[in-house]
N, C-alpha and C positions, 0 to 999 in steps of 0.2 A: 427493552430491556440492556441497551447499551452493545447492541449487538452490532454496530461498527468496529466501535473499539475495540474488540476482542476478534475480529477478522484477522485472517492472514496477513502481513503486508503485500500479498502477493495481488491478491485481490483487491485493495485500496488504488496499488498499482495499477492494474488493467480497468477500474471504475473511472479514474479521476487523472490519470496521464494522459492530457493532451493539450499542457500548457509546451509555451514556446521558450526555448533556450533563449539569453542573452548573450550576446558577444558584447565583451572590453569597447569600452570607446566607440561603442553605438546604442541608442536606446531600441529599445522594442521599438516595432511598427505599431502605428497606429491600427487599431484590428478591433474587431466584434467576433466571438467565437460562441456560438450555439451548440450546445452537447446534448444530444439524448444517449444515456445509458443502461443499460439491465443484463443485472449476473442474476443466474438462474440455475440451481443446482445443488447436491446435499441437502434439499428439503429448504433452501432460503432463496427465496425472490427478492434481490434489490433492484428498483429504477427509480429513473428519475432526470429531470432536464440540469442544467449547469448553465449558465451567462457568464460569460468576462468581456469586459470593456475595458478598453487601451486608449489614452488621451495621453500628447504630448503637446508640451508647452515651452516654448523658445528654444528647442532644438537641446535642452540643457534636463528639461523635467518630464518625467512621465507617470502618469497616475493609472493605476491599474483598480477594476472593482470587479466582484466575480460574487453569486449567486447560487447556490447547489442544494437541490434537493436531494433526498432518499426516501421513497416509501418501500418498507422493510416489511416480507411475511414471512414467518419464520416458522415450520414445522422440522428444523435437524433436529439429529439422532441426538444432540443434548437435550433439546426438549420435549420431543418424544418422550426419551426416558423418564423426565423429572418433572414437568408440567406440561402445559396445554400450548398449542399454537396462537401465536399474536400476530398483531397489524400494530407496526406503530410507525412512523416518519422525523428525519433527523431532517434539519435546516443549516446549511453552514453558509458565512458572510466573513470576506475577505476584502482588506483593502493596502492597496501595493503603491510603492513612492518607490522610482527608480532615478536617481542624480547622477548625471554625467559632469566628471571634473576634467580636464584634459585627458589622459588615456585610463583614467580610472569610472569605475560605475558604482556608485553606493545605492543599498538596495534597502527598505525597510516594508515587511508586512506583517499585519495584524491577520488573525484569523478568529474568529469562533462558531463551534458546534455545539449544538444543541439538542437535546433529545429527550423525553419525558423522566429521565432519569442519569444524564448524563450531561452534564455543561464544562466544556474545554476553551481555554483561552490560550493561543501561541503566539509569542511576539518572536519575528524574525530578522536577523539583520546581516546585513554582506558587503563585499568590497570586492570588487573583481578588477585585475589590474593587467593592461597589456605590458609587451617586453618584445625586447628583439625586434622589431620592426614588425610585429604583427604576431611572428612564427610560434611564441609563447603565451598563455593565458593562465593566469594563477588568481584562483578567487579562493577566500575565505570566509565562513561563514559561523553564525550562533544562534541557537533559537532556544527560547525557557517557556514554558507552557506548564499551564496548573488545569485540573481536572476536580469537578466535586463529582461523586459518582453517590447515589442515593438509589432505593432499591420500590418497587412496586407494591401497593396496598403496606409497603413499612416506613409509615410519615417519621417513627424517629432512627430511619436507619442512613448515616450520612459519612460517606467518607472522603478523604482528599487523598489528590498524588498529582505531583509532577515530574518536571522531566528539564535537563537539560542539552542540546545538542550540540556539538561541536564538529566544524567539517573544513576540509581543503581540498581542493583538487586542482589539476593541472591538464591546461589541451596544449599539445603541442606537435604541429607543423612537421613533421618527419619528411618528407617531397613533397612533390607537387598534388601528386595522390594519395597520401597515404597521411591519413591520422590519429594518434593516440590521446586519450583522455584518459587522466588517475584519479580517484577520489577515494577520502578515509575519512570516516565517519567514527565519532564517540559519542552514545548515547549513556545517560545514567537518568535512571528512575527513580524515584522514591515515593512511599505512604502503600495506598493500598492499591497493591499491582493485578487485582486477581478478579474474576467475574461473580458478582455478588450470587448469583443463581446456581452457579456450576458448583458439582459435589466429586467427589472422590468415591470409589468402588470397595468395599473390602467384605472378606471371608466374616457368613455370620449364620446360624444355626436356623434361618429360615427355610421356607419350602423349595426355592431356588439357589439356596447355599451362599447367597450374598444379600450387603445392603448399600447403603451410601449414606455419607452425612458430607455436612460442608467443607469446600477446599480450605487448607491454609496456605500462603503465600512470603518468603519473604517481603520485606519492606522496602531492598536496596535492588537492585539489578542496572550492572553495567556494559555495555554493547559494543562491539568492535566493528567496523567493516571497512573493506577494501577491495576496489574493484579496477577493472583495466579495462579497454573498450578497443578494439581498432575499427576504421571507417576507410575502405577502399573504394577510390573512384576508379571507374570503366572509361574506357573511349567513348563508349555511346551512352553518356549520360546514366550510366546505370553505377548501382556502387553493391558494396557488399561489408559486411560487417559481424564481428563479433565480442564476444564479452566475457569476463570473468570474474567473478563476488566470492569474496571468502566473508560469514559470517562465525561471530562467537559471541560467547555473553558469559557472566560471572554464575549462569544457573546450570554451566556444563555442556550446552546447546553449541555445535558448530556445525555450519551450514554450507553448502556449495552451490553455486549457479554459473550454467555454462548458458550461453547463447550464440547464436549464428542466424543473419537472416540475409534478405539480397530483395533490393530497390529496384524495379525496371521502368522504365520511363515507356508508353507507347504514343507513337507519333509527338504533336504538340500539348495532349491536355491530359490524357489518360498516365497514370503511375500506378503501377500495382506493387506489392510490397507481402514478403513472405517470410516467416522467421519461425525457430524453435528454439526453445525454454526448456531447460532440466533444474530441477532443483533438488535436493539431497537433503537430509539434518540427522543427527541424532537427539537421543532428548536429555530432557532436562535430569539435574539430579535426583528431583524427588517428586520424580513423575513415575507413575505406574499403574495400569492397568486394573492391578488387583492387589490390594494389601493384605495381606496374614490377618489383620485386626484393624479395629476402629473405634468409631464413634466420639460421645462427647466425653466419658471419662476414660477413655482406652486408645490415643490418639496413637498412630503406628509411626510417628517420627514427630521431628519438630516441623517441619513444612512437609505437604502430601498434597498433590494433582494430579487428576485424570483430563485434563485438557489434551483431546487431540492434537492440538497444535505444540505440544509439549511434548507429543510423543517423536519416536522414531520413524519418519515417513519419508515420500519422495513422489513431488510430479511433473510429468512436464507439459507443455504447452505448445499446440501448432498455432501460430498468427495467419491471418488474412488478413488484405486488407485491399479496397480500391479508393485513387481520388481522380476527382477532376476538374481541372481547372479552367474557370471561366471569365474570359476578357470582355473588354470593352461594353460594359455593362450599363455606360452612363451615370450611374448613381455613384457605383463605388470604383476605386482602381482595379481591382480582381475580386475574384470570391472561387471560394474551393469546396467542394463539398466531396466527403470523406466517409467509408464505412469501412470498418475493423470489427472483427470476430476470431476469438479467440476461443478452443476447445482445450479443456484444462483437464485432466487425468490424476487424480488423488489416491497413493495407495499406503494404508500404514499398517508397518509391521509391527504394532504390539497395543494396539489398539482396537478394542472387539467392538462388534455390533449386539448391542445388549438391548435395541430398541421393540423386540418381540418376547423380549424375559426369559432368554431361554435357561434351560438349567447348568449349575457351575460343570463347566467343561464341555461345555456345547457351542461356545461362544464363537461364531466366525467373524475373520478379520477384517475391519473395515474399509471400502474403497468406495468412490463415488467420481463421476464427473460433471463438467460444470461448465456453460457456456458465455461467453461475455460478448456483448453488443455493444460498439461505440457507433453511433451514427452523429456526425456533428460535420457544420459551416462555416467557416469562417472568412469575414470578410474584412476588406482594407480600403482605406480610406485617406 
């Protein structure tokens, strides 16, 4: 049911983000990463493996490949209200190329994501330039993608969407111990942008006082995000970090993200990491938990939605992690074993829980907690 596409960006990052950042004028190291991830919360369980392999050639060229699988079991609040629990699988394939030219790194990445009712393709291009003796690093990027959305048990349903992503970032060494990074993204979406299975709620003269009908979204969306991150290195090889991100879009959503964390080494092999993240957002202009009227012949307005990700809500995340570094293994230069766990609490200000079909006026506000586990191994050769 195209579930992954419609999960919040936070969850996607939480499941997928074990990639290595690339510094200018230096190719990424040759390595293999093997990940197992699991997300469990809000009636949704997502788990599966991911494998990344990177190989360098002639000190100028680096090639990477990624195979990623999600098994999705969903009995979320939307599913319980409007449909039956389901099980599906998403597979994603990626190929990437980095080319080193003097103090610049050029990169290209191709990604295909496939579900039973969703087929998405993305092409990404980027250039990273080192300046001022390595104290500054500037990156420019552009991505373009297209998606085909279908609907289970409705063979005549097929819609398309596309997006473009423009990004620029700066990494700056401020002192010997303090580093600053800044990034700005613009994303433009066009086409069918809503979930074909989701419905809005409106007042109706039924037994419980309300009914449901298919949502209608605008066919364009422009999003802007700017972020600032600081990292300070302490004398005993530890580090503290913090960041802020502001998001806004043409649908009226505004979001703020705050994050702080601490990394602490233990002896020569162990590393501990702790972090806290807080996010809050306002609702979309066309969102409502309950519209005054609706249906096929009486729509409440031009666009209407009841997606909880478009409501006013907040969440906080507590992250803990531990890593162990292996050395002198013989068949590889070094290796690490890494285990990270995130606890996420979601609280919705104007989205109610109607999964038990309460009568009008007795709906409780919705909230839930989720856990994200990431276990991965990295091998350098």
